[in-house]
C-alpha positions, 0 to 999 in steps of 0.5 A, spaced: 311 050 344 306 045 347 303 045 354 308 040 356 315 042 355 321 037 355 326 037 361 331 037 356 328 045 354 330 047 361 336 050 363 341 047 368 338 052 374 331 050 372 333 043 373 337 043 379 331 047 382 327 041 381 332 037 385 331 043 390 337 046 389 336 054 388 341 058 384 347 062 387 343 068 386 337 066 390 335 071 396 331 067 401 332 066 408 331 059 411 323 061 413 322 063 405 326 056 403 321 052 407 315 056 404 318 055 397 319 047 399 312 046 401 309 050 395 314 045 390 311 039 394 304 041 393 306 042 385 309 035 385 303 032 389 298 035 384 303 033 378 302 026 380 295 026 382 294 029 374 298 023 372 303 028 368 309 025 365 316 025 369 318 031 365 312 035 366 313 033 373 320 036 373 317 043 370 312 043 375 317 042 381 322 047 378 317 052 378 315 051 385 322 052 387 324 058 383 317 062 384 320 066 390 327 065 389 328 073 389 323 074 394 328 077 400 331 082 395 331 089 396 326 092 392 331 097 389 335 092 387 330 088 383 326 095 380 332 096 375 332 088 373 324 088 370 321 090 364 318 098 364 311 095 365 312 092 372 317 098 375 311 101 378 309 095 382 309 095 389 316 093 392 313 086 395 311 084 388 317 085 384 320 078 386 316 074 380 318 079 374 325 080 377 326 072 377 323 071 371 328 076 368 334 072 371 331 065 369 330 067 361 334 062 358 333 056 363 326 056 363 320 055 358 316 061 356 310 058 360 314 057 367 317 064 366 310 067 366 308 062 372 313 066 376 313 072 373 305 073 375 304 068 381 303 074 386 298 078 381 295 072 377 294 073 369 290 071 364 296 068 360 296 062 365 296 055 363 295 049 368 302 050 371 301 058 372 294 056 375 297 051 380 303 055 382 298 061 384 294 056 388 300 053 391 303 059 393 296 061 396 294 054 399 301 051 402 300 049 409 304 054 412 300 059 411 296 062 417 291 065 413 284 062 414 287 055 415 281 051 416 278 054 409 285 053 406 286 046 408 279 044 405 281 048 398 287 043 398 283 037 399 279 039 393 286 039 389 287 038 383 281 035 381 277 041 382 282 046 380 277 051 376 272 052 382 278 052 387 281 058 383 275 061 383 274 062 390 281 064 392 281 069 386 275 072 389 278 072 396 284 075 394 281 080 389 276 081 395 282 083 400 285 088 395 278 092 394 277 092 401 283 094 403 282 100 398 287 098 393 286 098 386 287 092 382 293 091 377 290 091 370 293 084 370 289 081 376 283 085 373 283 080 367 285 074 370 279 075 375 274 076 369 277 070 366 276 066 372 269 068 373 267 067 366 270 060 366 
């Protein structure tokens, strides 16, 4: 499949999501929906700035709208839905893999990987996955280092590789400083981004 799939390959849930309509099974409060909307807005802005086709912009919007669609589901409900490789993740990280499982058949593989790994990062990411990873971290409603994140947003999408490197370093630094161990997918992503 090419990097830019046609919206005709998107199922009805993904096409509706691109219009801001979440699936009926979504578990997202109004506050969460506001975050999701800000992420989707950034994805749309960046798609426009990159001169992407209308079909590709639709994919980017849908991916933004769907990334946290199960964020407020209880981890005990999500754990049985995810593949074995994800079952040991902390509860707050299960929503991406679970959403990707629910969306299989409605979204193309690149979208599913972007949603599945948006909290961890992944060397599987194409431009769509990298953009989602960044939009989720940089959306203007986040309270983490607002001046720094605003400066990074201002550099997007033209300096995506450089911004990604800064964000990955910050996120990896936060995990290691807290005494936690990096997930192997995150470690591989970090190594890929540093080598770029």
